[in-house]
Structure formats: C-alpha cells, structure tokens
N, C-alpha and C positions, 0 to 999 in steps of 0.2 A: 503445583493447583494455583497459585495467586494469577501468574500471567497466563495460566488458559481460561479463566473465570474474565483476565482482561479483555484478551482475542473476540471467547464470543459473547460478552457483554458492546463489542467494537462492531463484528457483526452480526452481531442485533438486531443494535440502531442504524443498519445501510437494510433491512427487510430481508436477508438471505439464508433459508438456514440448510438446505438440504447437507449432509454432508460433517456440521459441526460439531454432536454429541461425539464420534467418532474419531473424528480429527486430530493430529496427530497437532503440535508445536508450528510445526513446520511447514505445514497444508495450511493451515490457519492463516496462517504469513500472507500468503500463495491467494488463499482464495483473497483476503483481502485486494489485495496485486488485482485482482483479475477484474474484479467492483469495484477498483477505483478508475483503472481501463475503462473501462462499461464506460460513467459514468464522464470518463469523457470525450472519448466518443460521443456519450450522451452526449456534450452537452453542442460539441458540432454542431449538429444535428441539426440541434435547436438554433444556435446561432445561426447560419447559414439562412433558416427554416423563418429567422426574426419571430422568435418561438418566447421572448422576456422572460415569462415567468416558469416556462420549464425548463429552461438554460440557470437560469436561478440554483432550482429545485436540482438541477445538476451535475448544479457548480460544489449548493452545501451538500451533496450528500461525499462529493468527495472533496468535501472538507475535513465533512465527518473520519469522512474510512485514513487520514490521510491523520487526524487526530489522535486514531485508536492506533495507527503505527507504530504516531510515532512516542503515542504510553508505552508502548510494549518492551521496549529502548532500556536493555542493560544497563545499569554503565556499569555495575561493578565488574560482569566478566565481560561486558564489549566495550568497553576502555576508549580508547583510540575512533574505533569502530565505530559505534557507537554513538563516541561527543558526534564526528561524520556526519552520520547519519538526521543524525537531532537538526542537528543546523541543514539540512539536504531541505528535511519536512519545514524546518517553520519558515525557506526558500516555497518550494512549492507551495507551502498556505500564502504568503504570501504574493503570485504569483498570481494562486487560483481568483482571489479578491482582484484584483488588479485584469486581470479579463472576461469578470463579471460585469467588472467597473465598464469599459471598456471594448469588449465583445474581439477581445483581442488573438485570432485566430494566430498569429507567428508563435505568442503566450505560452499559447495551447499545445499547443504543436513541439516547445519548446517542454512542459508541465510531464508531456504524453511521453517523451522522447525518455525521458530525463527516470522516469518512475517502469518502459519496459527494461531498460538497462537492467536496473536492480532487482524488478519482479525477473527476469531473462539471469543475473544472479542465484536469485534462492532460489530456483529451479534445477542449478548445481548442485545447491547443497545437498541435497541428499543422498546423489552418490560420491560426493564426497564425503559425509562423516562416513560413511559405507569403507572408501577407500582405507581411512584412517583404522577406523575397530580391526579390518583385517588387519594393515602392515601393526598395529599395537597386538593383535592378536598370534601374527607366522612372527612374528621374533621375541616373540615372552619365551 
C-alpha cells in the first residue's frame, strides 16, 4: 500500500486524476511515463515557440514526474536494476535542468528517447508477468 500511495501522490502532483483510484502499480508507472512524455513534447513546442514561462512549467512538471518515478523504486527487491534506474533518473533530472537553462532541443530529444525506451519496457511487463505466472502454474 505504501508504494501505491507514493504513485498516487506523484500522480496527483502532476494534476492527472483519471483512473488512479483503480489502477495497479504497473498502470500507475505507465501513466507517469505517459505524463512525462507529454510534458517533454509540450516543452519542445514551447522552446520552438519561444514561450519561456510555459517551457519552464512543462519541464518542471517533467522533473516532478521523474522524482515520482525515482521515489517509487524498490531497492531491496529491484537490486541492480533499481540502482541503474535511479542513476538514469538522476541523469534525466540533470538534463532537464540543462534543457531549461539552454533551450537545448538535442538534449530534450535524448531525454525523450531514453524515457520512451523505458516506457516501452514497462508496457511489456504485464505480459511478461502473465507468462511467468502461467509457467509457474503449469510447472507445479
């Protein structure tokens, strides 16, 4: 329940409420990734349109989402993978500051690409868990 609360708090901080009450942890993480990708796309448009205040808001929202993802990591159960994700999220946070300070669209694309890759991995997780539970069920 504690991890669910972390996800819900992070999600609430980015003002997205649809589906949170009934979503499981994997869905919540995916929703955070969706919001992060949306924020990065928004920041890109604001940089291109020279809308500095809106760019900063979009990147701030992206940063809050990254902090939420980072805070949801379970280092005990996640081991090396959780540590690697923690380091990646720290890197992404540093890049977001750089993007905000320099309006760097190349860095923004780099961050977006990293996040899309991780998001796609999360999208495959439910099917992997189902396959694993079937194999465990049939092997007994």
